[in-house]
C-alpha positions as CSV (number, residue, x, y, z in Angstrom):
1,M,-27.7,-10.2,-5.2
2,K,-24.3,-10.7,-3.6
3,L,-22.8,-7.6,-2.1
4,A,-19.0,-7.2,-1.3
5,L,-19.0,-6.0,2.4
6,L,-16.2,-3.9,4.1
7,V,-15.0,-4.9,7.4
8,T,-12.8,-2.5,9.3
9,I,-9.8,-4.1,10.9
10,I,-8.3,-1.8,13.6
11,I,-4.7,-1.6,13.5
12,L,-2.3,-0.2,16.1
13,F,-3.5,3.4,17.5
14,I,-5.8,6.3,16.6
15,F,-4.6,9.6,17.9
16,P,-6.9,12.6,19.0
17,I,-6.5,15.3,16.5
18,K,-7.1,18.3,18.6
19,A,-4.8,17.1,21.5
20,Q,-2.1,16.7,18.7
21,E,-2.7,20.4,17.4
22,S,-2.5,21.6,20.9
23,E,0.8,19.8,21.4
24,I,2.2,20.9,18.2
25,D,1.4,24.5,19.0
26,S,3.2,24.5,22.2
27,L,6.4,22.7,20.6
28,L,6.6,25.4,17.8
29,Q,6.7,28.0,20.6
30,I,9.3,26.2,22.3
31,V,11.5,25.6,19.3
32,T,12.2,29.3,18.8
33,S,13.8,29.6,22.5
34,V,16.1,26.7,22.1
35,D,19.7,26.6,20.6
36,E,20.2,25.1,17.1
37,Q,21.7,21.8,18.6
38,G,18.5,21.3,20.6
39,K,15.9,22.0,17.7
40,S,16.3,18.6,16.2
41,E,14.7,16.8,19.0
42,I,11.8,19.3,18.9
43,Y,11.4,18.8,15.1
44,N,11.4,15.2,15.6
45,R,8.7,15.4,18.1
46,I,6.7,17.6,15.8
47,A,7.2,15.2,12.9
48,R,5.7,12.1,14.9
49,L,2.6,14.1,15.8
50,Y,1.9,14.8,12.4
51,Y,2.0,11.0,11.4
52,Y,-1.6,10.4,10.3
53,N,-3.0,13.9,10.2
54,N,-0.4,15.4,7.7
55,P,2.4,12.7,6.5
56,Q,3.8,15.4,4.2
57,K,4.5,17.8,7.3
58,T,5.9,14.6,9.1
59,I,8.5,14.5,6.3
60,D,9.3,18.2,6.3
61,Y,9.8,18.6,9.9
62,A,11.8,15.3,10.0
63,E,14.0,16.6,7.3
64,K,14.7,19.7,9.2
65,A,15.6,17.4,12.3
66,L,17.9,15.2,10.0
67,L,20.0,18.3,8.6
68,L,20.5,19.6,12.1
69,A,21.4,16.2,13.7
70,E,23.9,15.7,10.8
71,E,25.6,19.3,11.6
72,F,25.9,18.4,14.9
73,N,26.9,14.5,14.7
74,N,23.7,13.7,16.7
75,E,23.2,10.0,15.8
76,E,20.3,9.5,18.1
77,E,18.3,12.3,16.4
78,K,19.5,11.2,13.0
79,H,17.9,7.9,13.8
80,S,14.6,9.3,14.8
81,A,14.4,11.5,11.8
82,C,15.0,8.5,9.4
83,V,12.3,6.7,11.0
84,H,9.7,9.5,11.0
85,I,10.7,10.2,7.2
86,G,10.1,6.6,6.5
87,V,6.6,6.6,8.3
88,G,5.5,9.6,6.4
89,Y,6.4,8.1,2.9
90,V,4.6,4.9,3.7
91,I,1.6,6.5,4.8
92,L,1.8,8.5,1.4
93,G,2.2,5.3,-0.5
94,N,5.9,5.7,-1.5
95,N,7.1,2.3,-0.1
96,I,10.3,2.4,-1.9
97,K,11.4,5.8,-0.1
98,A,10.1,4.4,3.3
99,I,12.2,1.3,2.9
100,E,15.4,3.5,2.0
101,Y,15.0,5.8,5.2
102,H,14.2,2.9,7.3
103,L,17.3,1.0,6.2
104,Q,19.4,4.0,7.1
105,A,17.7,4.3,10.3
106,L,18.5,0.6,11.0
107,N,22.0,1.0,10.0
108,I,22.3,3.8,12.7
109,A,20.8,1.5,15.2
110,R,23.2,-1.2,14.5
111,E,26.3,1.2,14.8
112,L,24.9,2.4,18.1
113,K,24.3,-1.1,19.2
114,D,20.7,-0.1,20.2
115,K,18.6,-3.2,20.4
116,E,15.4,-1.3,21.3
117,N,15.6,0.9,18.2
118,M,16.6,-2.0,15.7
119,A,13.6,-4.0,16.9
120,M,11.4,-0.8,16.3
121,V,13.0,-0.4,12.9
122,Y,12.5,-4.1,12.0
123,N,8.9,-3.6,12.8
124,E,8.6,-0.5,10.4
125,L,10.4,-2.4,7.6
126,G,7.9,-5.3,8.0
127,L,5.0,-2.8,7.7
128,D,6.8,-1.2,4.6
129,Y,7.2,-4.5,3.0
130,E,3.6,-5.7,3.9
131,Y,2.2,-2.6,2.1
132,S,4.5,-3.4,-0.9
133,T,3.0,-6.9,-0.9
134,N,6.1,-8.6,-0.1
135,S,4.7,-10.9,2.5
136,E,7.8,-13.1,2.7
137,K,10.1,-10.2,3.5
138,A,7.4,-8.5,5.8
139,L,7.3,-11.6,7.9
140,E,11.2,-12.0,8.1
141,Y,11.5,-8.3,9.7
142,F,8.4,-8.8,12.0
143,L,9.9,-12.0,13.5
144,K,13.3,-10.2,13.6
145,S,11.6,-7.4,15.6
146,L,9.9,-10.0,17.9
147,N,12.9,-11.9,18.8
148,I,14.7,-8.8,19.8
149,Y,11.9,-7.6,22.0
150,E,11.5,-10.9,23.6
151,E,15.2,-10.8,24.3
152,L,15.0,-7.4,25.8
153,Q,12.0,-8.7,28.1
154,V,14.1,-11.3,29.4
155,E,16.8,-8.7,30.3
156,N,14.3,-6.1,31.7
157,N,10.5,-7.1,32.3
158,T,8.8,-3.7,31.8
159,I,4.9,-2.9,30.6
160,K,6.4,-0.7,27.9
161,N,8.2,-3.7,26.3
162,K,5.4,-6.0,26.7
163,K,3.1,-3.7,24.8
164,R,5.6,-3.4,21.8
165,I,5.6,-7.3,21.8
166,A,1.9,-7.3,21.7
167,S,2.0,-4.7,19.0
168,V,4.3,-6.8,16.7
169,M,2.4,-9.9,17.3
170,N,-0.7,-8.0,16.1
171,N,1.2,-7.0,13.0
172,I,2.1,-10.7,12.3
173,G,-1.6,-11.8,12.8
174,I,-3.0,-9.3,10.4
175,L,-0.1,-10.4,7.9
176,Y,-1.2,-14.2,8.2
177,D,-4.9,-13.1,8.0
178,K,-4.2,-11.4,4.6
179,L,-2.5,-14.5,3.4
180,G,-5.6,-16.5,4.3
181,N,-3.8,-18.5,7.1
182,F,-6.4,-18.0,9.8
183,D,-5.1,-20.4,12.4
184,K,-1.7,-18.7,12.5
185,A,-3.4,-15.4,12.5
186,L,-5.5,-16.3,15.5
187,E,-2.5,-17.8,17.3
188,Y,-0.6,-14.5,17.2
189,F,-3.9,-12.5,18.0
190,F,-4.6,-14.6,21.0
191,K,-0.8,-14.1,22.2
192,D,-1.4,-10.3,21.7
193,F,-4.7,-10.6,23.6
194,E,-3.0,-12.3,26.7
195,I,-0.2,-9.8,27.0
196,S,-2.4,-7.1,26.8
197,K,-4.7,-8.4,29.5
198,Q,-1.6,-8.9,31.6
199,I,-0.6,-5.1,31.3
200,D,-4.3,-3.8,31.5
201,D,-3.9,-2.3,28.1
202,N,-7.6,-1.9,27.6
203,E,-7.4,-0.1,24.3
204,G,-5.1,-2.8,22.9
205,I,-7.3,-5.5,24.3
206,A,-10.5,-3.7,22.3
207,M,-8.6,-3.7,19.1
208,V,-7.2,-7.2,19.2
209,L,-10.9,-8.5,20.0
210,V,-11.9,-6.8,16.8
211,N,-9.2,-8.5,14.9
212,I,-10.1,-11.9,16.1
213,G,-13.6,-11.4,15.4
214,V,-12.6,-10.4,11.8
215,V,-10.7,-13.7,11.3
216,F,-13.8,-15.8,12.6
217,E,-16.1,-13.8,10.3
218,E,-13.7,-14.6,7.4
219,K,-14.0,-18.4,8.4
220,G,-17.7,-18.2,8.3
221,E,-18.1,-18.5,12.0
222,N,-20.4,-15.6,12.5
223,E,-21.5,-16.2,16.0
224,K,-18.0,-16.2,17.3
225,A,-17.3,-13.1,15.5
226,L,-20.3,-11.6,17.1
227,E,-19.1,-12.6,20.5
228,Y,-15.6,-11.0,20.0
229,Y,-17.0,-7.8,18.5
230,K,-19.6,-7.4,21.3
231,Q,-16.6,-7.9,23.8
232,S,-14.6,-5.1,22.1
233,Y,-17.6,-2.8,21.9
234,D,-18.2,-3.3,25.7
235,I,-14.6,-2.4,26.5
236,C,-14.9,1.0,24.1
237,E,-18.0,1.9,25.6
238,K,-16.7,1.5,29.3
239,F,-13.2,3.2,28.9
240,G,-14.3,5.7,26.2
241,Y,-12.8,5.0,22.7
242,P,-15.3,6.4,20.2
243,E,-12.9,5.9,17.3
244,H,-13.0,2.2,17.8
245,T,-16.7,2.0,19.0
246,G,-17.9,3.4,15.6
247,A,-15.9,0.7,13.7
248,T,-16.8,-2.1,16.0
249,L,-20.6,-1.4,15.7
250,A,-20.1,-1.5,11.8
251,N,-18.5,-4.8,11.8
252,I,-21.4,-6.1,14.2
253,G,-24.0,-4.7,11.7
254,L,-22.1,-6.4,8.8
255,V,-22.1,-9.8,10.5
256,Y,-25.8,-9.5,11.1
257,F,-26.4,-8.7,7.4
258,K,-24.5,-11.9,6.4
259,M,-26.9,-13.7,8.8
260,K,-29.9,-12.0,6.9
261,K,-31.0,-10.3,10.1
262,Y,-31.4,-7.0,8.2
263,N,-33.2,-4.9,10.7
264,T,-30.6,-5.7,13.4
265,A,-27.7,-5.0,10.8
266,L,-29.4,-1.7,9.9
267,E,-29.8,-0.7,13.7
268,Y,-26.0,-1.4,14.5
269,L,-24.9,0.4,11.2
270,S,-27.0,3.5,11.9
271,N,-25.6,3.7,15.5
272,A,-22.1,3.4,14.0
273,L,-22.8,6.1,11.5
274,I,-23.9,8.6,14.2
275,I,-20.6,8.0,16.2
276,L,-18.5,8.3,13.0
277,K,-20.3,11.5,12.3
278,N,-19.4,12.9,15.7
279,I,-15.9,12.3,15.3
280,D,-15.7,13.3,11.7
281,D,-14.2,10.2,10.6
282,K,-15.1,10.6,6.8
283,R,-13.6,7.4,5.6
284,N,-15.5,5.2,7.9
285,I,-18.6,7.3,7.4
286,L,-18.3,6.6,3.6
287,N,-17.9,3.1,4.3
288,A,-20.9,2.9,6.7
289,M,-23.1,4.5,4.0
290,N,-22.1,2.1,1.5
291,N,-22.9,-0.9,3.8
292,I,-26.4,0.6,4.8
293,A,-27.3,1.3,1.1
294,G,-26.1,-2.5,0.3
295,I,-28.5,-3.8,2.8
296,Y,-31.3,-1.5,1.4
297,L,-30.4,-2.8,-2.0
298,E,-30.7,-6.5,-0.7
299,I,-34.2,-5.8,0.8
300,G,-35.6,-4.1,-2.0
301,E,-35.8,-0.4,-0.5
302,K,-33.9,1.0,-3.6
303,Q,-34.8,4.5,-3.0
304,K,-33.4,4.6,0.6
305,A,-30.3,2.9,-0.8
306,Y,-30.0,5.6,-3.6
307,R,-30.3,8.4,-1.0
308,Y,-27.3,6.9,1.0
309,L,-25.2,6.2,-2.2
310,T,-25.5,10.0,-3.6
311,D,-24.6,11.3,0.0
312,A,-21.7,8.9,0.0
313,L,-20.7,10.1,-3.4
314,E,-20.4,13.7,-2.3
315,I,-18.2,12.6,1.1
316,G,-16.1,10.7,-1.2
317,K,-15.2,13.8,-3.3
318,E,-13.8,15.1,0.1
319,V,-11.6,12.4,1.1
320,D,-8.8,10.3,-0.5
321,A,-10.6,7.0,-0.3
322,I,-10.7,5.4,-3.7
323,N,-11.2,2.0,-2.8
324,I,-14.2,2.8,-0.5
325,L,-15.5,5.0,-3.3
326,N,-15.3,2.5,-5.9
327,N,-17.7,0.4,-3.6
328,T,-20.2,3.4,-3.9
329,Y,-19.9,3.4,-7.9
330,R,-20.3,-0.6,-7.7
331,L,-23.5,-0.3,-5.6
332,L,-24.9,2.5,-7.6
333,S,-24.3,0.8,-10.7
334,S,-26.3,-2.3,-9.1
335,Y,-29.0,0.2,-8.1
336,Y,-29.3,1.3,-11.6
337,Y,-29.1,-2.1,-13.0
338,E,-31.8,-3.6,-10.7
339,N,-34.1,-0.4,-11.6
340,K,-33.5,-1.5,-15.5
341,E,-31.9,2.1,-16.0
342,Y,-29.1,0.3,-18.1
343,K,-27.5,3.4,-19.6
344,K,-26.9,4.8,-16.3
345,A,-25.7,1.7,-15.0
346,Y,-23.3,1.3,-17.8
347,E,-21.9,4.9,-17.2
348,T,-21.6,4.3,-13.4
349,Q,-19.8,1.2,-14.0
350,K,-17.3,2.9,-16.4
351,E,-16.8,5.4,-13.6
352,Y,-16.1,2.6,-11.3
353,L,-13.7,0.8,-13.7
354,K,-11.9,4.3,-14.2
355,Q,-10.9,4.6,-10.5
356,K,-10.4,0.8,-9.9
357,D,-6.9,-0.5,-9.5
358,S,-5.3,-3.0,-11.9
359,L,-5.5,-5.8,-9.5
360,N,-9.4,-5.9,-9.8
361,S,-9.2,-5.1,-13.6
362,F,-10.3,-8.4,-15.0
363,E,-13.3,-9.0,-12.6
364,M,-14.6,-5.5,-13.2
365,A,-14.1,-5.7,-17.0
366,A,-16.4,-9.0,-17.0
367,K,-19.1,-7.1,-14.9
368,I,-19.2,-4.1,-17.4
369,V,-19.6,-6.6,-20.4
370,K,-22.5,-8.0,-18.6
371,I,-24.2,-4.6,-18.0
372,Q,-23.2,-3.4,-21.5
373,T,-24.7,-6.6,-22.9
374,G,-27.7,-5.9,-20.8
375,Y,-28.0,-2.5,-22.4
376,E,-27.6,-3.8,-25.8
377,I,-30.2,-6.5,-25.2
378,E,-32.8,-3.9,-24.1
379,K,-32.1,-1.7,-27.4
380,K,-32.6,-5.0,-29.6
381,E,-35.6,-6.1,-27.5
382,K,-37.2,-2.6,-28.3
383,E,-36.1,-3.1,-32.0
384,I,-37.9,-6.7,-31.9
385,E,-40.9,-5.0,-30.3
386,I,-41.2,-2.5,-33.1
387,L,-40.7,-5.1,-35.7
388,T,-43.3,-7.4,-34.3
389,R,-45.8,-4.7,-34.2
390,D,-45.2,-3.9,-38.0
391,N,-45.1,-7.5,-38.8
392,E,-48.6,-7.9,-36.8
393,I,-50.2,-5.0,-38.9
394,Q,-48.6,-6.6,-42.1
395,S,-49.9,-9.9,-41.1
396,L,-53.5,-8.4,-40.8
397,K,-53.2,-7.2,-44.3
398,I,-51.9,-10.5,-45.6
399,K,-54.7,-12.4,-43.7
400,R,-57.4,-10.4,-45.6
401,K,-55.6,-11.5,-48.9
402,S,-54.9,-15.1,-47.9
403,T,-54.6,-17.4,-45.1
404,Q,-51.6,-19.3,-46.6
405,V,-49.5,-16.0,-46.7
406,Y,-50.5,-15.2,-43.1
407,I,-49.3,-18.6,-41.8
408,L,-46.1,-18.2,-43.9
409,V,-45.4,-14.6,-42.2
410,I,-46.0,-16.3,-38.8
411,I,-43.4,-18.9,-39.8
412,V,-40.8,-16.4,-40.8
413,V,-41.4,-14.4,-37.6
414,L,-40.7,-17.4,-35.6
415,I,-37.7,-18.4,-37.5
416,I,-36.1,-14.9,-36.8
417,L,-36.9,-15.2,-33.1
418,L,-35.5,-18.7,-33.0
419,L,-32.4,-17.4,-34.8
420,F,-32.1,-14.5,-32.5
421,I,-32.5,-16.7,-29.2
422,I,-29.9,-19.1,-30.7
423,F,-27.6,-16.0,-31.3
424,L,-28.2,-15.0,-27.8
425,I,-27.2,-18.3,-26.4
426,F,-24.1,-18.7,-28.6
427,N,-23.1,-15.2,-27.6
428,R,-23.6,-16.1,-23.8
429,R,-21.5,-19.2,-24.3
430,Q,-18.9,-17.2,-25.9
431,L,-18.8,-14.6,-23.1
432,K,-18.7,-17.5,-20.7
433,Q,-15.8,-19.0,-22.3
434,K,-14.0,-15.7,-22.6
435,H,-14.4,-15.3,-18.7
436,Y,-13.0,-18.8,-18.1
437,K,-10.0,-17.9,-20.2
438,I,-9.5,-14.6,-18.3
439,D,-9.6,-16.8,-15.2
440,L,-6.9,-19.1,-16.4
441,E,-4.6,-16.3,-17.6
442,K,-5.4,-14.0,-14.7
443,S,-2.8,-15.9,-12.2
444,K,0.0,-15.8,-15.0
445,L,-0.6,-12.0,-15.6
446,L,-0.5,-11.4,-11.8
447,E,2.6,-13.2,-11.5
448,I,4.2,-11.2,-14.3
449,K,3.0,-8.1,-12.9
450,L,4.8,-9.0,-9.4
451,Q,7.9,-9.9,-11.4
452,E,7.7,-6.5,-13.0
453,E,7.1,-4.7,-9.8
454,N,10.1,-6.5,-8.3
455,A,12.4,-5.6,-11.3
456,Y,11.2,-1.9,-10.9
457,Q,11.9,-1.7,-7.1
458,S,15.3,-3.3,-7.6
459,K,15.8,-0.7,-10.6
460,Q,14.8,2.1,-8.3
461,L,17.0,1.2,-5.2
462,T,20.0,0.7,-7.5
463,T,19.4,4.0,-9.4
464,H,19.2,5.9,-6.1
465,A,22.3,4.3,-4.7
466,L,24.1,5.6,-8.0
467,N,22.8,9.0,-8.1
468,M,24.1,9.5,-4.6
469,L,27.6,8.4,-5.9
470,Q,27.2,10.9,-8.7
471,K,26.4,13.7,-6.1
472,N,29.8,13.4,-4.4
473,K,31.5,14.2,-7.7
474,L,29.2,17.2,-8.3
475,L,29.9,18.4,-4.6
476,Q,33.7,18.0,-5.2
477,E,33.7,20.1,-8.3
478,M,31.7,22.7,-6.7
479,E,34.0,22.7,-3.4
480,S,37.2,23.1,-5.8
481,E,35.7,25.9,-7.6
482,L,34.7,27.8,-4.4
483,K,38.0,27.1,-3.1
484,T,39.8,28.7,-6.0
485,F,37.4,31.6,-5.9
486,A,37.5,32.4,-2.3
487,P,41.0,34.3,-2.4
488,K,39.7,36.8,-4.9
489,T,36.9,37.8,-2.7
490,D,36.4,40.4,0.3
491,D,36.4,39.1,3.7
492,N,32.7,39.0,4.2
493,L,32.0,37.1,1.1
494,K,34.9,34.8,1.7
495,K,33.4,33.8,5.0
496,K,30.2,33.2,3.5
497,L,32.0,31.1,0.8
498,N,33.9,29.2,3.6
499,N,30.5,28.5,5.2
500,I,29.2,26.9,1.9
501,R,32.4,25.0,1.5
502,R,31.9,23.5,5.0
503,Q,28.4,22.6,4.3
504,I,29.5,20.8,1.1
505,K,32.1,19.0,3.0
506,R,29.7,17.6,5.4
507,N,27.7,16.2,2.6
508,M,30.6,14.6,0.8
509,N,31.6,11.2,2.0
510,T,32.5,8.7,-0.6
511,E,33.1,5.8,1.6
512,K,29.8,6.3,3.1
513,D,28.0,6.5,-0.1
514,W,29.9,3.3,-1.3
515,H,28.7,1.6,2.0
516,L,25.2,2.7,1.2
517,F,25.4,1.4,-2.4
518,K,26.6,-1.8,-1.0
519,L,23.8,-2.0,1.4
520,Y,21.0,-1.3,-1.5
521,F,22.9,-3.6,-3.9
522,E,22.9,-6.6,-1.6
523,E,19.3,-5.9,-0.7
524,V,18.6,-7.1,-4.3
525,N,21.8,-9.4,-4.9
526,K,22.4,-11.2,-1.6
527,N,25.8,-12.1,-0.4
528,F,27.3,-11.0,-3.7
529,F,30.2,-9.4,-2.0
530,N,30.8,-12.1,0.3
531,I,30.7,-14.8,-2.4
532,L,33.3,-12.8,-4.5
533,Q,35.5,-12.4,-1.3
534,K,35.6,-16.0,-0.3
535,S,36.0,-17.3,-3.9
536,Y,38.7,-14.7,-5.1
537,D,40.5,-13.3,-1.9
538,D,42.9,-11.2,-4.1
539,L,40.1,-9.0,-5.3
540,T,40.6,-5.3,-4.2
541,T,38.0,-3.1,-3.2
542,G,37.9,-1.4,-6.6
543,D,37.7,-4.7,-8.1
544,Q,34.5,-5.6,-6.1
545,R,33.0,-2.1,-7.0
546,L,33.5,-2.6,-10.9
547,A,32.2,-6.2,-10.5
548,A,29.0,-4.9,-9.0
549,L,28.8,-2.1,-11.7
550,I,29.1,-4.8,-14.4
551,K,26.4,-6.9,-12.7
552,L,24.0,-3.8,-13.0
553,N,24.8,-3.9,-16.9
554,L,26.6,-0.5,-16.8
555,N,28.7,0.1,-19.9
556,I,32.2,1.3,-19.9
557,K,31.5,5.2,-20.1
558,E,28.8,4.7,-17.3
559,A,31.2,2.8,-15.2
560,A,33.8,5.3,-15.7
561,A,31.5,8.2,-14.8
562,V,30.5,6.5,-11.5
563,L,34.1,5.4,-10.6
564,N,35.4,8.9,-11.6
565,I,38.0,7.4,-13.9
566,S,38.7,7.3,-17.6
567,P,36.9,4.8,-19.9
568,E,40.5,3.4,-21.0
569,S,41.2,2.8,-17.3
570,V,37.8,0.8,-17.0
571,K,38.9,-1.3,-19.9
572,K,42.2,-2.1,-18.0
573,A,40.5,-2.9,-14.9
574,R,37.9,-5.1,-16.7
575,Y,41.0,-7.1,-18.2
576,R,42.4,-7.4,-14.9
577,L,39.2,-8.7,-13.5
578,R,38.8,-11.3,-16.2
579,K,42.4,-12.5,-15.3
580,K,41.7,-12.8,-11.6
581,F,38.4,-14.9,-12.5
582,G,40.5,-17.0,-14.9
583,L,38.2,-16.4,-17.8
584,N,39.1,-17.2,-21.3
585,N,38.4,-15.1,-24.4
586,R,35.2,-16.8,-25.2
587,E,33.8,-16.3,-21.7
588,N,31.7,-13.3,-21.2
589,L,32.4,-11.2,-18.0
590,T,28.9,-9.9,-17.5
591,D,27.4,-13.4,-17.9
592,F,29.8,-14.6,-15.3
593,L,28.9,-12.2,-12.7
594,N,25.2,-12.6,-13.4
595,K,25.6,-16.2,-12.3
596,I,26.8,-15.1,-8.8
C-alpha cells in the first residue's frame, strides 16, 4: 500500500506565543497614555505581534494605525500599516487584498525613496504571488528584493541586512523546490546556509538545513536527507528551539519510513509527537498522528493505526487544517478498505472528497470509484453465493431425477460465472480507459482553471479600482450636502458637521484615486498608457482615462458614471478619440484598444 507522506518545510520564523501576549498587554497599556499622533506606531507594533496568532487582529490594529497615519500625514506609519494589513490578508488566504495593500506600501516606499522598505515589500509581494500560484511573478518580486538588499549590503555591511538576504534566498529556494527545480533550490538554500553561518544565526542555520534535507528527500537521496535533518536536530537541541525540534524529528521519522525501517521511524515520530504536544502545536500533532497511523497500516497493525486516526480526527476538528485532515480521512478510508469494511470505506472516502480541494478532485474521484466498485463487487459476490447455494440444492434434486439434467445445470452455472467474469473484466477495462482519458484531459482543465483564476483576479483588481473612483463622487455629494446644511444649525452641531466635512475631504483625492486606478490597471495591462502616449502624443489625460475604461468593456453609461460626465459627453469624447486614432467608420474602437 502506497501512502502519501507529509513533510514539514520550516519557513522563516515561529514566534513564542506567551512572550507575544505579554508584550501586547504592555503596548495596550502604553497606548492609553500617548497622544493621537503617537498611537499609530503602537498600533502597528501590536499588529505585527498578532501575525500568526490572530491575523484578523493584525488587520484590525493596522487599520487603526492607517487611519491615524493618514490623519497626521505620517508616511512611514502608513507604509507599515499597509504592509501589516497585507500580511494579515495573505495569512487569511485573501491574496488579492494582500497584493492590493502591499502595492500601496510599495508605492509609499518609492515616494520616500526608501530602498530598505522597497526590498521588504518586494519580498512580501513575492510571497503573495507564490501563495496565488503565480510562480513567475513571485520569482520576479523575490529577485527584485534580493537585488536591492545586495546593493544595500555593498553600501552598508550589516548583520541585519545579511539576515534579510538569507531570508529572501530561502524563499527563492522554496519556490524552486515547489516548481521541481531541485538544483536551483539547493543553490539558493546553500547560499542561505553560508550567510547564516557567517552571522552565527543558529536558528536560520537549523531551518535551512531542514529545507536542504527536504530537497534531497524529494530527489530520493534519503541518506543525504537524514544527514542534513540530523544536523538541524543537533542545533535545535543545543540552542533550544522546540518548535523546530518536533518538526525535524518528524521529518527524520518519515525518511526512515521510506527506507522501510519502521521501528526507527516510529521511534522518531513518537518523540516528535511528545515535543509537539508539549508546545501545543496542533497542526503538526495532527500531521504526526497521521504519519504514525500510516506506518502502522503499512506493517499490518491496523488497530493501532485506527486509534491514532480517531484521535487525529478529534484534534482536526479543533484546528483549521483541511489539507492535513483530508489525509486523516484518506488513511481511515484505507484502514476500512484493508479491513474489508467497504461501506465505511466508501462513506469515509466521500467525507474526504467533500473537503478535498478541486486540484485533487480527479485523483480522488478515481479512488472513490475503486472503493465503490469494491463495495458493489462484495454485494454481487454475496448474491452469487446465495445463488450458487440455491443452485446446489436444485442440482441435488435434479440429480435424483437425471444425470443429464444435473450436467446441464452445472454448464448453465459455469456459463453464468464466465459471463460475470467477462463482465467484470470489461468493466475494469472501461474504468481504466476512463482514468486514462481523465489524465489526458487533466492538464487542459487545469490550464483552463488557471486562466479563469487569472481572469477573476484581473476583474477583482479592476473592480476595486473603479469602486474607489465611485467613492469620491459619493463623498463629494455628502460634503456638498453638509456644507449647505451647516449654516442652518447651532454652533455645537455646526462644529461637529465641520469635523465630519474635514474627515470627508481627507478621504477625497480624485487624482490619487486615478493614480491607484492606473497602478492596478497596468498590473493587468502592462505599458498600456506608455504605448498610447508614445504612439499618440496629442492624447489628453481624459482621453487616456476614457481609453482605459473602453478597454475594460464599460458601456457609455458606465463610463459616464465613472468620469462624472453625461453619456452625451462620453459619446463626443469617443468620437474625438476615434479621430485621434485615425479610425474609419468600419473599425471598432474597442477592438482597436484591446490590441494594445
